[in-house]
Steps between C-alpha positions, in 0.01 A plus 500: 500500500289452810406141574234575758158649506312505830454148636597335173799306361526596134770241437354372172466838339850618599669183395331507162621854439849424635572209273304607189823489300599159630429163338174436685382279782534167318870547437497278194354711219160355574210681668522475878232303689450204264440140583544222245525625142400179324306264728141429603347509845523159667821398317862582570705585189681212341880472492496577126332835561814630672698467177221645289485813716873528574421529872704340775186431707282363221230741383473676840590865512482803726718569805538318827595714800658328799761507773785253521860483626504862619351653183164635390472380142297556182515185285400495140321169433557496124876550512562336837715790615490641853555870567565604863378848585554524876714332767336350804617595848406388851252787543307427182206266545239418235418689184212556256503565133284771336226381264701599193823349629694828478552558870562298815395608849742358756424496876788607727502458879696789648474432877396193694290677764413424859205527740589864550564587134334325209719398207542715192473381140480656159454417133754550220373530142747386239502509118525133393691594183763737633501426876455873562314601819168659407402603856479394862185486712446480877309214658273513797665400836576126540712211375441343165371147550441198273750597230223618269400845371259556219460824304143562385451463122453875455812574707315696770528277808726247665367195683726310735529311828598726785584432869460751780568445866174679588316233292694200626481330161530572126208647310428540132506871433472737200689829496557779251825664389486747790503223764131535582341177620176472299384147585580271792364152465528401870315176449764369262639163604813504285674807363568349160140408423394797287505620146380771263258451212573685174214744568640607839285276719667273753473150642626403845461201732419518872619281791203266447602429141226711335624670182307830460456738209542873574404798281734781396413686824596187701144424597399137524297382198454128575677190630633285217599167656627353828828308505618250762849439639768419570567833323300780355527609140791732430692658210166592347504633140204581272523415134545806274145453369369501861315167469717270712735485798821302549634445853719285720288278736608207716833479323376498142388739226126528435275686253134585532245736350437831672165374624670206678405236244725262305765472770782267392858424588705590197837334569648221699863429580730321743636849571353812652298728274564855623299725266337563167435790259254541215592542138371826349232314307364332819546147357829387649689502828870510570556297816802520733610175657764376748572828667624309805490152659691353205855374463476502121630788290528571130840661568615243755504734799215686676141377432370653175140626499427392142218635286248299300213629283169311514152556368278645772216266405704186564507306827783316673775582255840366616745793538778318678869506401479168316154564354429369153133604515425637148268756655792665675744733317837566671617865465857533381736792543838593344652493851797271456856626506517511120137588456383138475135432577421370850185463705408848615515556879270775631287611794191726525426492125273738305415465126442805287 
């Protein structure tokens, strides 16, 4: 079965056909793409709810996709069981998960490049259930930069940070599955400060801190809000309902409405908060903490980037290792030697 049509990545359609006889994206007998099954907006589930719903991670369900310890993993929230589907190697950089969670697009740097010959990269599409390769796609010339690629919600385009010697710096670019460069945001100040909206529009920040909304043809619609330093907003993700954005700014996770209103810092910690991902119902966030700069570890060795779930409407929720903030829910995984539950360590998380 062909995976490509001209200038399009039909990852979602192919993956759906390929695993139609499998157990489904949720991996737990529940529909994929669910948030809490028995809670109200503004409140985290109680401890008793976990027993009532027979779920390891309280009433939360769906699948978390992440990278950790050399594996790309699909993790079922309800059962707490991780399922690796691809091994990491030194040439594989960031990855993006399709909207339905059935395929991962992994960026691979093939050559490093020089002033005479620009670097070469490509994209590998992988079935997140079987680990089978669905296809490979060329990238436009240049080196992947910023450790962030983002597949458009419809699977047609790839947005990423790209460095070329002829540019002298990294740009935010959008390319198709044939390696054609469709959009070059040369004014971008940081190559991680971009994100797709569910309808195919895009937001991106320039070097002056202005976050701008672009239409599906990559034409500027309007500025949204200006941000000040010491850093620009990065790790941008739109909520599945398209109403809000979550992003990493000045060392912390923030949420705001798409029009720039209701900006608030969601979490606080004595550790570094490295990223966040929306629940499928747009009410909750899973936050990654302590990716580095910490000597503490749940396993007693390398620092563990633990995951906590918080309500996106809350402010200043403590997500540190020793947190007892009732608004913070620690994600557990059956990752011990004998399957015992431990704090889940993960990087670059998506929730489907």
